[in-house]
N, CA, C and O atoms as a GROMACS GRO file, in nm:
protein
  572
    1MET      N    1   3.610  -0.096   4.317
    1MET     CA    2   3.682  -0.218   4.281
    1MET      C    3   3.598  -0.339   4.321
    1MET      O    4   3.514  -0.330   4.410
    2ALA      N    5   3.622  -0.450   4.255
    2ALA     CA    6   3.547  -0.572   4.280
    2ALA      C    7   3.588  -0.636   4.412
    2ALA      O    8   3.696  -0.609   4.464
    3ASN      N    9   3.500  -0.721   4.464
    3ASN     CA   10   3.528  -0.789   4.591
    3ASN      C   11   3.635  -0.896   4.578
    3ASN      O   12   3.698  -0.932   4.678
    4ASP      N   13   3.658  -0.948   4.458
    4ASP     CA   14   3.756  -1.054   4.440
    4ASP      C   15   3.893  -0.999   4.403
    4ASP      O   16   3.973  -1.068   4.338
    5GLN      N   17   3.922  -0.877   4.443
    5GLN     CA   18   4.048  -0.812   4.409
    5GLN      C   19   4.167  -0.887   4.468
    5GLN      O   20   4.155  -0.959   4.567
    6LEU      N   21   4.281  -0.868   4.406
    6LEU     CA   22   4.406  -0.932   4.445
    6LEU      C   23   4.503  -0.824   4.493
    6LEU      O   24   4.487  -0.706   4.461
    7THR      N   25   4.604  -0.866   4.569
    7THR     CA   26   4.699  -0.771   4.625
    7THR      C   27   4.842  -0.823   4.610
    7THR      O   28   4.868  -0.943   4.625
    8ALA      N   29   4.932  -0.732   4.578
    8ALA     CA   30   5.075  -0.758   4.579
    8ALA      C   31   5.139  -0.645   4.658
    8ALA      O   32   5.092  -0.532   4.654
    9THR      N   33   5.245  -0.677   4.731
    9THR     CA   34   5.307  -0.574   4.815
    9THR      C   35   5.457  -0.596   4.824
    9THR      O   36   5.507  -0.708   4.810
   10THR      N   37   5.528  -0.488   4.849
   10THR     CA   38   5.671  -0.495   4.873
   10THR      C   39   5.712  -0.378   4.962
   10THR      O   40   5.641  -0.277   4.969
   11THR      N   41   5.825  -0.391   5.028
   11THR     CA   42   5.881  -0.283   5.108
   11THR      C   43   6.020  -0.254   5.053
   11THR      O   44   6.101  -0.345   5.033
   12VAL      N   45   6.047  -0.125   5.030
   12VAL     CA   46   6.174  -0.084   4.969
   12VAL      C   47   6.251   0.007   5.064
   12VAL      O   48   6.192   0.075   5.148
   13PRO      N   49   6.384   0.010   5.050
   13PRO     CA   50   6.469   0.090   5.139
   13PRO      C   51   6.482   0.235   5.091
   13PRO      O   52   6.592   0.280   5.059
   14ALA      N   53   6.370   0.307   5.087
   14ALA     CA   54   6.372   0.446   5.041
   14ALA      C   55   6.258   0.521   5.107
   14ALA      O   56   6.161   0.461   5.154
   15THR      N   57   6.270   0.652   5.110
   15THR     CA   58   6.161   0.734   5.165
   15THR      C   59   6.039   0.724   5.073
   15THR      O   60   6.048   0.677   4.960
   16GLN      N   61   5.927   0.768   5.125
   16GLN     CA   62   5.804   0.765   5.046
   16GLN      C   63   5.818   0.852   4.921
   16GLN      O   64   5.774   0.814   4.812
   17SER      N   65   5.880   0.968   4.936
   17SER     CA   66   5.899   1.058   4.822
   17SER      C   67   5.988   0.994   4.715
   17SER      O   68   5.954   0.998   4.597
   18GLU      N   69   6.100   0.936   4.756
   18GLU     CA   70   6.189   0.870   4.660
   18GLU      C   71   6.119   0.753   4.593
   18GLU      O   72   6.131   0.734   4.472
   19THR      N   73   6.046   0.674   4.672
   19THR     CA   74   5.975   0.558   4.618
   19THR      C   75   5.874   0.600   4.514
   19THR      O   76   5.862   0.537   4.409
   20TRP      N   77   5.802   0.708   4.542
   20TRP     CA   78   5.703   0.762   4.447
   20TRP      C   79   5.770   0.792   4.312
   20TRP      O   80   5.718   0.757   4.206
   21HIS      N   81   5.885   0.858   4.317
   21HIS     CA   82   5.955   0.893   4.193
   21HIS      C   83   6.001   0.768   4.118
   21HIS      O   84   5.984   0.759   3.996
   22TYR      N   85   6.058   0.671   4.189
   22TYR     CA   86   6.101   0.547   4.124
   22TYR      C   87   5.982   0.474   4.060
   22TYR      O   88   5.996   0.413   3.954
   23TYR      N   89   5.867   0.482   4.123
   23TYR     CA   90   5.749   0.408   4.077
   23TYR      C   91   5.679   0.478   3.961
   23TYR      O   92   5.621   0.411   3.875
   24THR      N   93   5.683   0.609   3.957
   24THR     CA   94   5.599   0.682   3.862
   24THR      C   95   5.671   0.747   3.744
   24THR      O   96   5.608   0.773   3.642
   25GLU      N   97   5.799   0.772   3.754
   25GLU     CA   98   5.869   0.843   3.647
   25GLU      C   99   5.917   0.744   3.541
   25GLU      O  100   5.981   0.643   3.571
   26ALA      N  101   5.884   0.774   3.416
   26ALA     CA  102   5.912   0.684   3.304
   26ALA      C  103   6.058   0.642   3.298
   26ALA      O  104   6.089   0.527   3.265
   27GLU      N  105   6.150   0.734   3.330
   27GLU     CA  106   6.293   0.702   3.325
   27GLU      C  107   6.330   0.590   3.423
   27GLU      O  108   6.430   0.521   3.403
   28HIS      N  109   6.251   0.574   3.529
   28HIS     CA  110   6.273   0.464   3.624
   28HIS      C  111   6.190   0.342   3.587
   28HIS      O  112   6.238   0.229   3.598
   29VAL      N  113   6.066   0.364   3.545
   29VAL     CA  114   5.974   0.253   3.514
   29VAL      C  115   6.036   0.155   3.414
   29VAL      O  116   6.019   0.034   3.428
   30ILE      N  117   6.107   0.207   3.315
   30ILE     CA  118   6.165   0.118   3.213
   30ILE      C  119   6.271   0.023   3.271
   30ILE      O  120   6.308  -0.075   3.207
   31ASN      N  121   6.318   0.053   3.391
   31ASN     CA  122   6.422  -0.030   3.453
   31ASN      C  123   6.370  -0.141   3.543
   31ASN      O  124   6.448  -0.225   3.587
   32TRP      N  125   6.239  -0.142   3.573
   32TRP     CA  126   6.188  -0.243   3.666
   32TRP      C  127   6.054  -0.305   3.628
   32TRP      O  128   6.016  -0.406   3.686
   33ASN      N  129   5.980  -0.248   3.535
   33ASN     CA  130   5.843  -0.293   3.511
   33ASN      C  131   5.836  -0.413   3.417
   33ASN      O  132   5.790  -0.402   3.303
   34PHE      N  133   5.882  -0.527   3.466
   34PHE     CA  134   5.872  -0.656   3.398
   34PHE      C  135   5.889  -0.763   3.504
   34PHE      O  136   5.946  -0.738   3.610
   35ALA      N  137   5.838  -0.882   3.476
   35ALA     CA  138   5.829  -0.985   3.580
   35ALA      C  139   5.950  -1.079   3.588
   35ALA      O  140   5.971  -1.142   3.692
   36SER      N  141   6.028  -1.088   3.481
   36SER     CA  142   6.141  -1.181   3.485
   36SER      C  143   6.256  -1.128   3.400
   36SER      O  144   6.238  -1.036   3.320
   37GLU      N  145   6.373  -1.185   3.419
   37GLU     CA  146   6.494  -1.136   3.353
   37GLU      C  147   6.492  -1.155   3.201
   37GLU      O  148   6.570  -1.091   3.131
   38ASP      N  149   6.404  -1.242   3.150
   38ASP     CA  150   6.398  -1.260   3.005
   38ASP      C  151   6.301  -1.162   2.938
   38ASP      O  152   6.274  -1.171   2.818
   39TRP      N  153   6.249  -1.067   3.017
   39TRP     CA  154   6.165  -0.959   2.967
   39TRP      C  155   6.231  -0.826   2.999
   39TRP      O  156   6.322  -0.818   3.082
   40HIS      N  157   6.184  -0.721   2.933
   40HIS     CA  158   6.230  -0.586   2.963
   40HIS      C  159   6.117  -0.488   2.933
   40HIS      O  160   6.012  -0.526   2.882
   41CYS      N  161   6.141  -0.363   2.966
   41CYS     CA  162   6.041  -0.257   2.946
   41CYS      C  163   6.107  -0.150   2.858
   41CYS      O  164   6.167  -0.056   2.910
   42PRO      N  165   6.095  -0.164   2.726
   42PRO     CA  166   6.165  -0.071   2.638
   42PRO      C  167   6.102   0.068   2.627
   42PRO      O  168   6.165   0.160   2.577
   43ARG      N  169   5.976   0.083   2.676
   43ARG     CA  170   5.909   0.212   2.658
   43ARG      C  171   5.809   0.236   2.770
   43ARG      O  172   5.735   0.146   2.810
   44ALA      N  173   5.809   0.360   2.820
   44ALA     CA  174   5.709   0.401   2.919
   44ALA      C  175   5.679   0.549   2.897
   44ALA      O  176   5.770   0.632   2.888
   45VAL      N  177   5.551   0.581   2.889
   45VAL     CA  178   5.504   0.718   2.878
   45VAL      C  179   5.403   0.737   2.990
   45VAL      O  180   5.312   0.656   3.005
   46ASN      N  181   5.419   0.842   3.069
   46ASN     CA  182   5.335   0.856   3.187
   46ASN      C  183   5.292   1.001   3.209
   46ASN      O  184   5.376   1.088   3.235
   47ASP      N  185   5.163   1.026   3.197
   47ASP     CA  186   5.104   1.157   3.224
   47ASP      C  187   5.031   1.145   3.358
   47ASP      O  188   4.910   1.125   3.362
   48LEU      N  189   5.106   1.159   3.468
   48LEU     CA  190   5.058   1.130   3.602
   48LEU      C  191   4.972   1.244   3.658
   48LEU      O  192   5.021   1.330   3.731
   49ARG      N  193   4.846   1.243   3.620
   49ARG     CA  194   4.747   1.338   3.672
   49ARG      C  195   4.610   1.275   3.649
   49ARG      O  196   4.595   1.189   3.562
   50GLU      N  197   4.511   1.317   3.726
   50GLU     CA  198   4.377   1.264   3.706
   50GLU      C  199   4.334   1.292   3.564
   50GLU      O  200   4.339   1.406   3.518
   51GLY      N  201   4.290   1.187   3.494
   51GLY     CA  202   4.254   1.199   3.353
   51GLY      C  203   4.372   1.176   3.260
   51GLY      O  204   4.352   1.159   3.139
   52GLY      N  205   4.494   1.175   3.314
   52GLY     CA  206   4.613   1.149   3.233
   52GLY      C  207   4.621   1.002   3.196
   52GLY      O  208   4.560   0.917   3.260
   53GLU      N  209   4.696   0.973   3.093
   53GLU     CA  210   4.709   0.836   3.044
   53GLU      C  211   4.853   0.789   3.055
   53GLU      O  212   4.947   0.869   3.062
   54PHE      N  213   4.869   0.657   3.055
   54PHE     CA  214   5.002   0.598   3.052
   54PHE      C  215   5.004   0.484   2.952
   54PHE      O  216   4.902   0.421   2.925
   55GLU      N  217   5.122   0.459   2.899
   55GLU     CA  218   5.146   0.347   2.809
   55GLU      C  219   5.281   0.287   2.847
   55GLU      O  220   5.382   0.357   2.850
   56ILE      N  221   5.280   0.158   2.875
   56ILE     CA  222   5.403   0.089   2.913
   56ILE      C  223   5.415  -0.035   2.825
   56ILE      O  224   5.322  -0.114   2.814
   57THR      N  225   5.530  -0.051   2.762
   57THR     CA  226   5.555  -0.168   2.678
   57THR      C  227   5.643  -0.265   2.755
   57THR      O  228   5.751  -0.229   2.802
   58MET      N  229   5.595  -0.387   2.767
   58MET     CA  230   5.676  -0.495   2.822
   58MET      C  231   5.699  -0.593   2.708
   58MET      O  232   5.606  -0.627   2.635
   59ALA      N  233   5.823  -0.639   2.692
   59ALA     CA  234   5.855  -0.724   2.578
   59ALA      C  235   5.953  -0.833   2.618
   59ALA      O  236   6.041  -0.813   2.701
   60ALA      N  237   5.936  -0.948   2.556
   60ALA     CA  238   6.033  -1.056   2.573
   60ALA      C  239   6.163  -1.013   2.506
   60ALA      O  240   6.160  -0.958   2.396
   61LYS      N  241   6.276  -1.038   2.569
   61LYS     CA  242   6.404  -0.996   2.513
   61LYS      C  243   6.434  -1.068   2.381
   61LYS      O  244   6.510  -1.016   2.299
   62ASP      N  245   6.376  -1.186   2.359
   62ASP     CA  246   6.397  -1.258   2.234
   62ASP      C  247   6.309  -1.204   2.120
   62ASP      O  248   6.318  -1.251   2.007
   63GLY      N  249   6.224  -1.105   2.150
   63GLY     CA  250   6.142  -1.041   2.050
   63GLY      C  251   6.016  -1.116   2.010
   63GLY      O  252   5.946  -1.072   1.919
   64LYS      N  253   5.986  -1.227   2.076
   64LYS     CA  254   5.872  -1.309   2.035
   64LYS      C  255   5.738  -1.262   2.092
   64LYS      O  256   5.633  -1.300   2.039
   65MET      N  257   5.739  -1.180   2.196
   65MET     CA  258   5.614  -1.132   2.255
   65MET      C  259   5.630  -0.988   2.301
   65MET      O  260   5.736  -0.946   2.348
   66THR      N  261   5.521  -0.913   2.287
   66THR     CA  262   5.515  -0.776   2.338
   66THR      C  263   5.379  -0.756   2.402
   66THR      O  264   5.278  -0.806   2.352
   67PHE      N  265   5.377  -0.684   2.512
   67PHE     CA  266   5.254  -0.659   2.585
   67PHE      C  267   5.246  -0.509   2.613
   67PHE      O  268   5.339  -0.451   2.668
   68GLU      N  269   5.134  -0.448   2.576
   68GLU     CA  270   5.113  -0.306   2.601
   68GLU      C  271   5.020  -0.291   2.721
   68GLU      O  272   4.909  -0.344   2.722
   69LEU      N  273   5.064  -0.218   2.819
   69LEU     CA  274   4.984  -0.187   2.936
   69LEU      C  275   4.944  -0.040   2.924
   69LEU      O  276   5.029   0.049   2.928
   70GLU      N  277   4.813  -0.017   2.908
   70GLU     CA  278   4.765   0.119   2.889
   70GLU      C  279   4.651   0.146   2.985
   70GLU      O  280   4.574   0.056   3.019
   71GLY      N  281   4.640   0.270   3.028
   71GLY     CA  282   4.531   0.304   3.118
   71GLY      C  283   4.519   0.454   3.139
   71GLY      O  284   4.594   0.534   3.083
   72THR      N  285   4.420   0.489   3.222
   72THR     CA  286   4.389   0.628   3.254
   72THR      C  287   4.384   0.644   3.405
   72THR      O  288   4.325   0.562   3.475
   73TYR      N  289   4.446   0.750   3.455
   73TYR     CA  290   4.445   0.776   3.598
   73TYR      C  291   4.310   0.831   3.643
   73TYR      O  292   4.259   0.927   3.585
   74ASP      N  293   4.255   0.770   3.745
   74ASP     CA  294   4.128   0.813   3.804
   74ASP      C  295   4.151   0.905   3.924
   74ASP      O  296   4.074   0.997   3.949
   75GLU      N  297   4.259   0.878   3.996
   75GLU     CA  298   4.289   0.956   4.118
   75GLU      C  299   4.439   0.955   4.141
   75GLU      O  300   4.504   0.851   4.130
   76VAL      N  301   4.494   1.071   4.173
   76VAL     CA  302   4.636   1.083   4.205
   76VAL      C  303   4.649   1.170   4.329
   76VAL      O  304   4.617   1.289   4.326
   77GLN      N  305   4.697   1.111   4.437
   77GLN     CA  306   4.730   1.184   4.558
   77GLN      C  307   4.882   1.174   4.572
   77GLN      O  308   4.934   1.070   4.615
   78PRO      N  309   4.954   1.280   4.534
   78PRO     CA  310   5.100   1.273   4.527
   78PRO      C  311   5.166   1.207   4.648
   78PRO      O  312   5.139   1.240   4.764
   79GLU      N  313   5.254   1.114   4.614
   79GLU     CA  314   5.338   1.040   4.709
   79GLU      C  315   5.262   0.943   4.798
   79GLU      O  316   5.324   0.880   4.885
   80SER      N  317   5.129   0.928   4.781
   80SER     CA  318   5.058   0.835   4.870
   80SER      C  319   4.961   0.740   4.801
   80SER      O  320   4.946   0.627   4.846
   81HIS      N  321   4.894   0.782   4.693
   81HIS     CA  322   4.789   0.696   4.635
   81HIS      C  323   4.769   0.726   4.487
   81HIS      O  324   4.768   0.841   4.443
   82ILE      N  325   4.752   0.617   4.411
   82ILE     CA  326   4.718   0.626   4.268
   82ILE      C  327   4.605   0.526   4.244
   82ILE      O  328   4.609   0.413   4.294
   83ALA      N  329   4.504   0.567   4.169
   83ALA     CA  330   4.400   0.475   4.122
   83ALA      C  331   4.390   0.494   3.971
   83ALA      O  332   4.388   0.607   3.922
   84TYR      N  333   4.384   0.381   3.898
   84TYR     CA  334   4.373   0.392   3.753
   84TYR      C  335   4.290   0.277   3.698
   84TYR      O  336   4.268   0.175   3.764
   85THR      N  337   4.244   0.297   3.575
   85THR     CA  338   4.168   0.194   3.505
   85THR      C  339   4.247   0.156   3.380
   85THR      O  340   4.282   0.241   3.298
   86LEU      N  341   4.276   0.027   3.368
   86LEU     CA  342   4.346  -0.022   3.250
   86LEU      C  343   4.252  -0.023   3.130
   86LEU      O  344   4.130  -0.017   3.147
   87SER      N  345   4.307  -0.031   3.011
   87SER     CA  346   4.226  -0.027   2.889
   87SER      C  347   4.128  -0.144   2.879
   87SER      O  348   4.029  -0.135   2.806
   88ASN      N  349   4.153  -0.253   2.953
   88ASN     CA  350   4.060  -0.366   2.953
   88ASN      C  351   3.953  -0.354   3.061
   88ASN      O  352   3.874  -0.446   3.079
   89GLY      N  353   3.951  -0.243   3.134
   89GLY     CA  354   3.850  -0.219   3.237
   89GLY      C  355   3.894  -0.256   3.378
   89GLY      O  356   3.824  -0.221   3.473
   90GLN      N  357   4.006  -0.324   3.393
   90GLN     CA  358   4.056  -0.358   3.527
   90GLN      C  359   4.085  -0.230   3.604
   90GLN      O  360   4.139  -0.134   3.550
   91GLN      N  361   4.049  -0.231   3.732
   91GLN     CA  362   4.082  -0.118   3.817
   91GLN      C  363   4.197  -0.157   3.908
   91GLN      O  364   4.206  -0.270   3.956
   92VAL      N  365   4.285  -0.060   3.931
   92VAL     CA  366   4.406  -0.082   4.009
   92VAL      C  367   4.424   0.035   4.105
   92VAL      O  368   4.399   0.150   4.069
   93GLU      N  369   4.467   0.005   4.227
   93GLU     CA  370   4.504   0.107   4.324
   93GLU      C  371   4.643   0.077   4.376
   93GLU      O  372   4.678  -0.038   4.400
   94VAL      N  373   4.722   0.183   4.392
   94VAL     CA  374   4.858   0.170   4.445
   94VAL      C  375   4.871   0.265   4.563
   94VAL      O  376   4.843   0.384   4.551
   95ASP      N  377   4.913   0.210   4.677
   95ASP     CA  378   4.929   0.290   4.798
   95ASP      C  379   5.073   0.282   4.847
   95ASP      O  380   5.137   0.178   4.840
   96PHE      N  381   5.121   0.396   4.896
   96PHE     CA  382   5.258   0.411   4.946
   96PHE      C  383   5.250   0.451   5.092
   96PHE      O  384   5.181   0.548   5.126
   97SER      N  385   5.320   0.378   5.180
   97SER     CA  386   5.321   0.416   5.321
   97SER      C  387   5.462   0.402   5.376
   97SER      O  388   5.525   0.297   5.367
   98GLU      N  389   5.510   0.511   5.434
   98GLU     CA  390   5.645   0.515   5.488
   98GLU      C  391   5.647   0.461   5.630
   98GLU      O  392   5.561   0.493   5.712
   99GLU      N  393   5.747   0.379   5.657
   99GLU     CA  394   5.766   0.322   5.790
   99GLU      C  395   5.914   0.334   5.823
   99GLU      O  396   5.994   0.249   5.783
  100GLY      N  397   5.949   0.439   5.895
  100GLY     CA  398   6.091   0.463   5.924
  100GLY      C  399   6.164   0.503   5.798
  100GLY      O  400   6.126   0.600   5.732
  101GLU      N  401   6.268   0.429   5.763
  101GLU     CA  402   6.347   0.459   5.643
  101GLU      C  403   6.306   0.372   5.525
  101GLU      O  404   6.379   0.365   5.426
  102GLU      N  405   6.192   0.306   5.535
  102GLU     CA  406   6.143   0.219   5.429
  102GLU      C  407   6.002   0.262   5.389
  102GLU      O  408   5.932   0.330   5.464
  103THR      N  409   5.962   0.219   5.270
  103THR     CA  410   5.828   0.248   5.221
  103THR      C  411   5.766   0.120   5.169
  103THR      O  412   5.828   0.045   5.095
  104THR      N  413   5.642   0.097   5.209
  104THR     CA  414   5.567  -0.018   5.159
  104THR      C  415   5.478   0.027   5.044
  104THR      O  416   5.408   0.127   5.054
  105VAL      N  417   5.484  -0.049   4.935
  105VAL     CA  418   5.402  -0.025   4.818
  105VAL      C  419   5.303  -0.141   4.809
  105VAL      O  420   5.343  -0.258   4.804
  106THR      N  421   5.175  -0.109   4.807
  106THR     CA  422   5.070  -0.210   4.798
  106THR      C  423   4.988  -0.185   4.673
  106THR      O  424   4.933  -0.076   4.655
  107VAL      N  425   4.979  -0.286   4.587
  107VAL     CA  426   4.900  -0.277   4.465
  107VAL      C  427   4.780  -0.370   4.481
  107VAL      O  428   4.796  -0.489   4.505
  108THR      N  429   4.661  -0.313   4.468
  108THR     CA  430   4.537  -0.389   4.477
  108THR      C  431   4.470  -0.378   4.341
  108THR      O  432   4.454  -0.268   4.288
  109PHE      N  433   4.429  -0.492   4.284
  109PHE     CA  434   4.379  -0.490   4.148
  109PHE      C  435   4.268  -0.592   4.125
  109PHE      O  436   4.262  -0.697   4.190
  110ASP      N  437   4.181  -0.558   4.030
  110ASP     CA  438   4.079  -0.652   3.986
  110ASP      C  439   4.148  -0.756   3.898
  110ASP      O  440   4.230  -0.720   3.815
  111PRO      N  441   4.116  -0.884   3.916
  111PRO     CA  442   4.176  -0.984   3.827
  111PRO      C  443   4.121  -0.972   3.686
  111PRO      O  444   4.004  -0.939   3.666
  112ALA      N  445   4.206  -0.999   3.588
  112ALA     CA  446   4.163  -1.000   3.449
  112ALA      C  447   4.094  -1.132   3.419
  112ALA      O  448   4.122  -1.234   3.482
  113LYS      N  449   4.007  -1.129   3.324
  113LYS     CA  450   3.941  -1.252   3.281
  113LYS      C  451   4.039  -1.332   3.195
  113LYS      O  452   4.118  -1.276   3.120
  114GLY      N  453   4.033  -1.464   3.207
  114GLY     CA  454   4.114  -1.548   3.122
  114GLY      C  455   4.233  -1.612   3.190
  114GLY      O  456   4.271  -1.723   3.155
  115ASN      N  457   4.293  -1.545   3.286
  115ASN     CA  458   4.407  -1.601   3.359
  115ASN      C  459   4.365  -1.627   3.502
  115ASN      O  460   4.290  -1.549   3.561
  116GLY      N  461   4.413  -1.737   3.559
  116GLY     CA  462   4.381  -1.768   3.697
  116GLY      C  463   4.431  -1.661   3.791
  116GLY      O  464   4.535  -1.601   3.767
  117PRO      N  465   4.357  -1.636   3.900
  117PRO     CA  466   4.396  -1.529   3.992
  117PRO      C  467   4.533  -1.550   4.056
  117PRO      O  468   4.605  -1.454   4.080
  118HIS      N  469   4.570  -1.676   4.084
  118HIS     CA  470   4.700  -1.699   4.146
  118HIS      C  471   4.813  -1.665   4.048
  118HIS      O  472   4.916  -1.610   4.088
  119HIS      N  473   4.794  -1.697   3.922
  119HIS     CA  474   4.892  -1.664   3.819
  119HIS      C  475   4.909  -1.513   3.807
  119HIS      O  476   5.021  -1.463   3.796
  120GLN      N  477   4.796  -1.440   3.809
  120GLN     CA  478   4.802  -1.294   3.801
  120GLN      C  479   4.869  -1.234   3.924
  120GLN      O  480   4.953  -1.145   3.911
  121ALA      N  481   4.832  -1.281   4.041
  121ALA     CA  482   4.892  -1.230   4.165
  121ALA      C  483   5.043  -1.254   4.164
  121ALA      O  484   5.120  -1.168   4.206
  122ASP      N  485   5.084  -1.371   4.116
  122ASP     CA  486   5.228  -1.402   4.108
  122ASP      C  487   5.299  -1.307   4.012
  122ASP      O  488   5.411  -1.264   4.039
  123GLY      N  489   5.234  -1.275   3.899
  123GLY     CA  490   5.294  -1.184   3.802
  123GLY      C  491   5.312  -1.044   3.857
  123GLY      O  492   5.419  -0.984   3.842
  124TRP      N  493   5.207  -0.992   3.920
  124TRP     CA  494   5.216  -0.857   3.978
  124TRP      C  495   5.319  -0.856   4.091
  124TRP      O  496   5.393  -0.758   4.106
  125GLN      N  497   5.325  -0.964   4.170
  125GLN     CA  498   5.423  -0.970   4.279
  125GLN      C  499   5.564  -0.975   4.222
  125GLN      O  500   5.655  -0.912   4.277
  126ALA      N  501   5.585  -1.048   4.114
  126ALA     CA  502   5.718  -1.056   4.053
  126ALA      C  503   5.762  -0.918   4.005
  126ALA      O  504   5.880  -0.883   4.017
  127ILE      N  505   5.670  -0.839   3.950
  127ILE     CA  506   5.704  -0.704   3.906
  127ILE      C  507   5.741  -0.618   4.027
  127ILE      O  508   5.838  -0.543   4.022
  128LEU      N  509   5.665  -0.629   4.137
  128LEU     CA  510   5.700  -0.553   4.258
  128LEU      C  511   5.833  -0.600   4.316
  128LEU      O  512   5.908  -0.518   4.370
  129ASN      N  513   5.862  -0.728   4.308
  129ASN     CA  514   5.991  -0.777   4.355
  129ASN      C  515   6.105  -0.715   4.272
  129ASN      O  516   6.210  -0.680   4.325
  130ASN      N  517   6.081  -0.702   4.142
  130ASN     CA  518   6.179  -0.637   4.054
  130ASN      C  519   6.192  -0.489   4.090
  130ASN      O  520   6.302  -0.434   4.085
  131PHE      N  521   6.080  -0.426   4.125
  131PHE     CA  522   6.083  -0.287   4.169
  131PHE      C  523   6.170  -0.273   4.295
  131PHE      O  524   6.254  -0.183   4.303
  132ARG      N  525   6.150  -0.362   4.392
  132ARG     CA  526   6.230  -0.359   4.515
  132ARG      C  527   6.379  -0.375   4.482
  132ARG      O  528   6.463  -0.304   4.539
  133LYS      N  529   6.411  -0.466   4.392
  133LYS     CA  530   6.550  -0.488   4.352
  133LYS      C  531   6.609  -0.360   4.290
  133LYS      O  532   6.722  -0.323   4.320
  134TYR      N  533   6.533  -0.295   4.204
  134TYR     CA  534   6.578  -0.173   4.139
  134TYR      C  535   6.600  -0.060   4.241
  134TYR      O  536   6.703   0.006   4.239
  135VAL      N  537   6.503  -0.040   4.330
  135VAL     CA  538   6.516   0.066   4.430
  135VAL      C  539   6.636   0.038   4.521
  135VAL      O  540   6.711   0.130   4.554
  136THR      N  541   6.654  -0.087   4.560
  136THR     CA  542   6.768  -0.123   4.644
  136THR      C  543   6.899  -0.089   4.575
  136THR      O  544   6.991  -0.036   4.638
  137GLN      N  545   6.909  -0.118   4.444
  137GLN     CA  546   7.029  -0.083   4.368
  137GLN      C  547   7.047   0.068   4.360
  137GLN      O  548   7.158   0.119   4.378
  138MET      N  549   6.940   0.141   4.333
  138MET     CA  550   6.949   0.286   4.322
  138MET      C  551   6.986   0.350   4.455
  138MET      O  552   7.068   0.442   4.458
  139GLU      N  553   6.929   0.303   4.561
  139GLU     CA  554   6.961   0.360   4.693
  139GLU      C  555   7.103   0.323   4.733
  139GLU      O  556   7.171   0.402   4.798
  140GLY      N  557   7.150   0.204   4.696
  140GLY     CA  558   7.287   0.166   4.724
  140GLY      C  559   7.386   0.252   4.648
  140GLY      O  560   7.492   0.288   4.700
  141ALA      N  561   7.351   0.286   4.524
  141ALA     CA  562   7.437   0.372   4.441
  141ALA      C  563   7.442   0.514   4.496
  141ALA      O  564   7.542   0.584   4.481
  142ALA      N  565   7.330   0.556   4.560
  142ALA     CA  566   7.324   0.692   4.613
  142ALA      C  567   7.398   0.706   4.745
  142ALA      O  568   7.433   0.817   4.786
  143ALA      N  569   7.422   0.594   4.811
  143ALA     CA  570   7.486   0.599   4.944
  143ALA      C  571   7.635   0.626   4.936
  143ALA      O  572   7.703   0.633   5.039
   0.00000   0.00000   0.00000
């Protein structure tokens, strides 16, 4: 990964194993992988293995914009680490670490060309904030 990489992080009220499932399974990804309430994730396909590919569609609810996030997994260490390369060449790493009854998810990524790094960091952080909100709701429903 490049030296100018950016980081977003969140801590969720779930075990590392549960967090892994919420983060990686398509049935969960569609419920949290967008940055704001005026967007949604209508489609997610995930082949979570080294060499496997994923495709995630993020779309504005008004139908005016759609964004496809596609990539290939470079490394998968179940429940602890994922490394992947997006179709535009950006490299991303996701780490999961359990601390008591909570799990911290840290996403480290190369910035894309064209958008300012602070804007990109804010976007990735907003998605992780949405992930935390989703996990909190799911864990509350399970209690």
